[in-house]
C-alpha positions in Angstrom: 24.9 9.4 169.1 27.2 7.5 166.8 25.2 6.5 163.7 26.2 4.6 160.6 24.0 5.1 157.6 24.0 2.7 154.6 22.9 4.1 151.3 23.1 2.8 147.7 24.7 5.0 145.0 23.7 5.4 141.4 27.2 6.2 139.9 26.4 8.9 137.4 23.0 10.4 138.0 21.0 12.1 140.7 18.2 10.2 142.5 15.8 11.4 145.1 16.7 8.8 147.6 20.5 9.7 147.4 19.8 13.4 147.7 17.5 12.9 150.7 20.0 10.6 152.4 22.9 13.0 151.9 20.9 15.9 153.2 19.7 13.8 156.2 23.3 12.8 157.1 24.6 16.3 157.0 21.7 17.7 159.0 22.0 15.0 161.7 25.7 15.9 161.9 24.7 19.5 162.6 22.6 18.2 165.5 25.7 16.8 167.1 25.5 13.1 166.0 28.6 11.4 164.8 27.6 10.3 161.3 29.3 7.8 158.9 27.9 7.4 155.4 28.6 4.0 153.8 28.1 3.8 150.0 26.7 0.6 148.5 26.6 -0.9 145.0 27.8 2.1 143.1 29.5 5.4 143.9 27.1 8.1 145.3 26.1 11.2 143.4 24.7 14.1 145.4 24.2 17.8 145.1 27.9 18.1 145.7 28.2 16.0 142.5 30.2 13.1 143.8 30.3 12.5 147.6 33.9 12.3 148.7 34.4 9.8 151.4 37.2 7.7 152.9 34.7 4.9 153.6 35.1 2.0 151.2 32.2 0.9 149.0 30.5 -2.3 149.9 28.2 -4.8 148.1 29.8 -3.6 144.8 27.5 -4.1 141.9 29.9 -6.2 139.8 30.7 -8.6 142.6 27.0 -8.9 143.5 26.1 -9.8 140.0 29.0 -12.3 139.5 28.3 -14.1 142.8 24.7 -14.4 141.8 25.4 -15.9 138.3 28.6 -17.9 138.9 29.4 -20.1 141.9 33.1 -19.6 141.4 33.0 -15.9 142.3 31.5 -16.8 145.7 35.0 -18.1 146.7 37.4 -15.7 144.9 40.2 -14.0 146.9 39.9 -10.5 148.3 42.3 -8.9 145.8 40.1 -10.0 142.9 37.0 -8.7 144.7 38.8 -5.3 145.2 39.6 -5.2 141.5 35.9 -5.5 140.6 35.0 -2.8 143.1 37.2 -0.3 141.3 35.3 2.9 140.5 36.3 2.8 136.8 34.8 -0.7 136.4 31.7 0.2 138.4 31.1 3.3 136.2 31.4 1.1 133.1 28.7 -1.2 134.6 26.3 1.8 134.6 26.2 1.6 130.8 24.6 -1.8 131.1 22.0 -0.6 133.6 18.5 -1.9 132.7 19.9 -4.6 130.4 19.6 -7.4 133.0 16.9 -10.0 132.3 13.8 -9.8 134.5 14.5 -13.3 135.8 18.1 -12.3 136.8 16.8 -9.2 138.5 14.3 -11.2 140.4 16.8 -13.8 141.5 19.2 -11.2 142.7 16.5 -9.3 144.6 15.4 -12.5 146.4 19.0 -13.4 147.2 19.7 -9.8 148.6 16.7 -10.2 150.9 18.3 -13.3 152.2 21.4 -11.4 153.3 24.1 -13.7 154.7 22.0 -16.7 153.6 21.9 -15.5 150.0 24.3 -16.0 147.1 26.1 -12.7 148.0 26.9 -13.8 151.6 30.6 -13.0 151.0 29.8 -9.4 150.3 27.5 -9.1 153.3 30.1 -10.7 155.5 32.7 -8.2 154.3 30.4 -5.3 155.3 29.7 -6.8 158.7 33.4 -7.5 159.3 34.2 -3.8 158.5 31.3 -2.6 160.7 32.6 -4.6 163.7 36.0 -3.0 163.3 34.6 0.5 163.7 33.8 2.2 167.0 30.5 0.6 168.0 27.6 2.6 166.8 24.5 3.4 168.8 22.3 2.7 165.8 22.6 1.6 162.2 20.3 3.3 159.6 19.3 1.8 156.3 18.4 4.0 153.3 15.6 1.6 152.2 13.9 -1.7 152.8 15.7 -3.5 149.9 18.7 -3.6 152.3 16.8 -5.3 155.0 18.5 -8.7 154.3 21.5 -7.2 156.1 19.5 -6.5 159.3 19.7 -10.0 160.7 23.5 -10.0 160.5 23.7 -6.5 162.1 21.3 -7.6 164.9 23.2 -10.9 165.6 26.8 -9.8 165.0 26.8 -6.1 166.2 23.9 -6.3 168.6 22.8 -2.7 167.8 19.3 -1.6 166.6 18.5 -1.0 163.0 16.2 1.8 161.7 15.2 1.5 158.1 13.8 4.2 155.8 11.0 3.3 153.3 11.1 5.1 150.0 9.6 3.5 147.0 10.4 -0.2 147.5 7.0 -1.4 146.3 7.3 0.2 142.8 10.4 -2.0 142.3 9.3 -5.2 143.9 5.9 -5.2 142.2 7.6 -5.1 138.7 9.4 -8.4 139.4 8.1 -11.5 137.7 6.6 -14.3 139.8 7.6 -16.2 141.9 10.2 -13.5 142.8 7.7 -10.8 143.6 5.9 -13.0 146.1 9.2 -14.3 147.6 10.6 -10.8 147.9 7.6 -9.6 149.9 7.7 -12.7 152.1 11.4 -12.2 152.9 10.9 -8.5 153.4 8.2 -9.3 156.0 10.5 -11.8 157.7 13.3 -9.3 157.9 11.1 -6.9 159.7 11.7 -8.9 162.9 15.3 -7.4 162.9 14.2 -3.8 162.2 13.4 -1.7 165.3 11.5 1.0 163.3 10.7 1.8 159.8 10.5 5.5 158.7 8.4 6.1 155.6 8.9 9.4 153.7 5.2 10.3 153.7 1.9 9.4 155.5 0.6 7.8 152.2 3.6 5.5 152.0 3.6 4.6 155.6 0.0 3.3 155.1 1.1 1.4 152.0 4.0 -0.4 153.6 2.1 -1.2 156.8 -0.2 -3.2 154.7 2.5 -4.9 152.6 4.6 -5.8 155.7 1.7 -6.5 158.0 3.0 -4.1 160.7 1.5 -1.8 163.3 1.3 2.0 163.3 4.0 2.0 166.0 6.5 0.0 163.9 6.1 2.1 160.7 6.3 5.9 161.4 6.4 8.7 158.8 8.7 11.7 158.5 8.3 13.9 155.4 11.4 14.5 153.4 13.3 17.8 153.5 16.1 19.4 151.4 18.9 21.9 151.9 17.5 25.0 150.2 20.9 26.7 149.8 21.4 26.0 146.1 17.8 26.9 145.2 16.3 30.3 144.7 13.9 32.0 142.3 15.3 34.0 139.4 12.6 35.8 137.4 15.3 37.0 134.9 15.6 33.4 133.7 11.9 32.9 133.0 11.3 32.5 129.3 8.7 33.8 126.9 6.8 31.9 125.7 6.2 30.0 129.0 7.9 26.6 129.5 6.4 23.5 131.1 9.1 21.5 132.8 9.7 17.9 133.9 12.6 16.6 136.1 12.6 12.9 137.0 13.8 9.6 135.6 13.0 9.7 131.8 10.8 6.7 131.9 7.3 5.5 131.5 6.7 5.0 135.2 7.3 8.7 135.9 4.7 9.6 133.2 7.0 11.4 130.8 4.8 10.1 127.9 1.7 11.4 129.7 3.2 14.9 129.8 4.2 14.7 126.2 0.6 13.7 125.2 -0.8 16.6 127.3 1.6 19.0 125.7 0.6 17.9 122.2 -3.1 18.3 123.2 -2.5 21.7 124.7 -0.7 23.0 121.6 -3.3 21.6 119.3 -6.0 23.6 121.2 -4.1 26.8 120.1 -5.2 28.6 123.3 -1.7 29.1 124.8 1.7 29.1 123.2 4.2 27.2 125.3 7.3 25.0 125.1 8.3 21.9 126.9 11.6 21.1 128.6 12.2 17.5 129.8 15.1 16.8 132.1 16.2 14.1 134.5 18.1 10.8 134.9 18.6 8.7 131.8 20.2 5.3 131.2 20.8 3.3 128.1 17.6 1.4 128.9 15.6 4.6 128.5 16.8 5.4 125.0 14.1 3.5 123.1 11.3 5.1 125.1 12.7 8.6 124.7 13.1 8.0 120.9 9.4 7.0 120.8 8.4 10.3 122.5 10.5 12.3 120.0 8.9 10.5 117.1 5.5 11.3 118.5 6.4 15.0 118.9 7.9 15.1 115.4 4.7 13.6 113.9 2.8 16.4 115.6 5.2 19.0 114.3 6.3 20.0 117.8 9.7 18.5 118.2 11.5 21.9 117.7 9.5 23.2 120.7 10.7 20.5 123.1 14.2 20.3 124.7 15.6 17.2 126.3 18.3 17.6 129.0 19.3 14.2 130.5 21.6 13.9 133.6 22.0 17.5 134.5 24.6 18.7 137.0 23.4 20.4 140.2 24.1 23.9 138.8 22.4 23.1 135.5 19.5 21.6 137.4 18.9 24.8 139.3 19.2 26.9 136.2 16.7 24.6 134.5 14.1 24.9 137.3 14.5 28.7 137.4 13.6 28.9 133.7 10.3 27.1 134.1 6.8 28.6 134.2 5.1 25.4 135.5 6.3 22.0 136.6 4.8 18.5 136.3 5.8 14.9 136.8 2.6 12.9 136.2 3.9 9.7 137.8 1.7 6.7 137.0 2.5 4.7 140.2 2.1 5.5 143.9 5.1 7.8 144.3 6.3 7.6 147.9 7.2 11.3 148.0 8.6 13.2 145.0 11.6 15.3 146.0 11.5 17.0 142.6 8.4 18.9 143.7 10.2 20.6 146.6 13.1 21.5 144.3 10.7 23.1 141.8 8.8 25.0 144.6 12.1 26.1 146.0 12.5 28.1 142.8 9.0 29.5 143.0 7.7 27.3 140.2 4.1 26.1 140.7 3.3 22.4 140.1 0.5 20.4 138.4 0.4 16.9 139.8 -2.0 13.8 139.8 -4.3 13.7 142.7 -2.9 10.5 144.2 0.0 9.0 146.3 2.0 11.6 148.3 1.3 14.6 146.1 -1.8 15.8 147.9 0.2 15.8 151.2 2.9 18.1 149.6 0.4 20.5 148.1 -1.6 20.6 151.3 1.5 21.8 153.1 2.6 24.3 150.5 -0.4 25.3 148.4 2.0 25.5 145.5 0.0 24.2 142.6 -3.0 22.2 141.3 -4.0 18.6 141.5 -5.6 17.0 138.4 -7.7 13.8 138.0 -5.4 11.1 136.6 -8.4 9.1 135.4 -9.3 11.8 133.0 -6.9 11.7 130.0 -7.5 15.4 129.2 -7.4 16.8 132.7 -3.7 17.3 132.8 -3.8 19.4 129.7 -6.8 21.3 131.1 -4.9 22.1 134.3 -1.8 23.2 132.5 -3.9 25.4 130.3 -5.5 27.1 133.4 -2.0 27.6 134.9 -0.5 29.0 131.8 -3.4 31.2 130.9 -3.5 33.0 134.3 0.0 34.5 134.8 -0.8 36.4 138.0 -2.3 33.3 139.6 0.6 31.2 138.4 3.1 33.6 140.0 1.1 33.7 143.2 1.0 29.9 143.5 4.7 29.7 142.8 5.6 32.3 145.5 3.3 30.8 148.1 4.5 27.3 147.3 8.1 28.4 147.7 7.3 30.0 151.0 5.5 26.9 152.3 8.2 24.6 151.1 11.0 26.6 152.8 9.0 26.7 156.0 8.3 23.0 156.4 10.2 20.8 153.9 13.7 21.5 155.3 16.5 19.0 155.9 16.8 20.4 159.5 13.2 19.7 160.3 13.5 16.2 158.8 16.6 15.5 160.8 15.2 16.7 164.0 12.2 14.4 163.7 14.3 11.4 162.7 16.8 12.2 165.5 14.1 11.9 168.0 13.1 8.5 166.7 16.7 7.3 166.7 17.2 8.4 170.3 14.0 6.7 171.4 15.1 3.4 169.6 18.6 3.5 171.1 17.3 4.0 174.6 14.9 1.1 174.4 17.2 -1.3 172.6 
């Protein structure tokens, strides 16, 4: 099959969705599909650092913003649009990430869901024009449902089916102020008429989105994420003494970084186990104040010297970081659709301690690689970490078994094979 996959980029840091999409496209290519990856908004960052592609970037972040805010930019010539899509300018935009007002973000989201009927219609039309010039695909794949506004134009102009992945849209939409939150969900539901199938990244998230979008089991399927395990392996020589608790995700409140900091302080004040804390992951300017608050909290407890912060790690540094850990935890507060960071930690034989909600029980049921704690009990995370750190033999056993389980099931090849079957079914019945 000839498949075009549209995926947003982040510009300068890794995100789970980008890593998943890149692994999926490569694995589908190994199955014999002719794949074209189209970057949107910002340049992509993958485990190959920056994805090299001859495909132009569409829906550039600067043009999208200017066309939302200023009517003049909805009619500017192509040469000026190309100027604003230059990588150097887009990378500069990243420094402003998170500084957009909630109202502006809500208006842009609603407009994006409107697609060719929104304020960024010029950008959508440029994408459709380019797609029509390519060899006709059998199917177009969207990375996430926030792109669903483009589905109607694809359906009407290209007359090919669209399959859309679902990976964390609710956690973004539900943070928008009203009336943008309600309008976004309404438009998302309307756009579903032009989506042949949705593929959620976990059973938990499939159920969540069926309810939000008011769709049937047949319309919303689930395929667990998978990764390419090639860069990941255990290295006991890098394990440190005293043991280290690790975190690898966006350095923000939603991922529960402050919850882990509080649990670490609690654990150290118990004086039952001596350990250190290493916090890593994506960071933008918008996260600086929150991170400074955590450092102040640790300093007040006399523990700042026992905590290391490592934002925006390269792939090689990420693997070295994971290999150095004794236990891993990302106590996300919201309903995480999957949590690719867990598979990466398990791939290095590092056991995990996660809240007993969202997609985490599914992952641990498949791998057996850690413990689930009660997120309603403020001391239970520290309790679980204490158990894990106190029993070294059990900790190593959970890490090894979790790594074996992850490598057996959570592979990019398995993910691609299941999604390939869905793609082929959709293309045959379109």
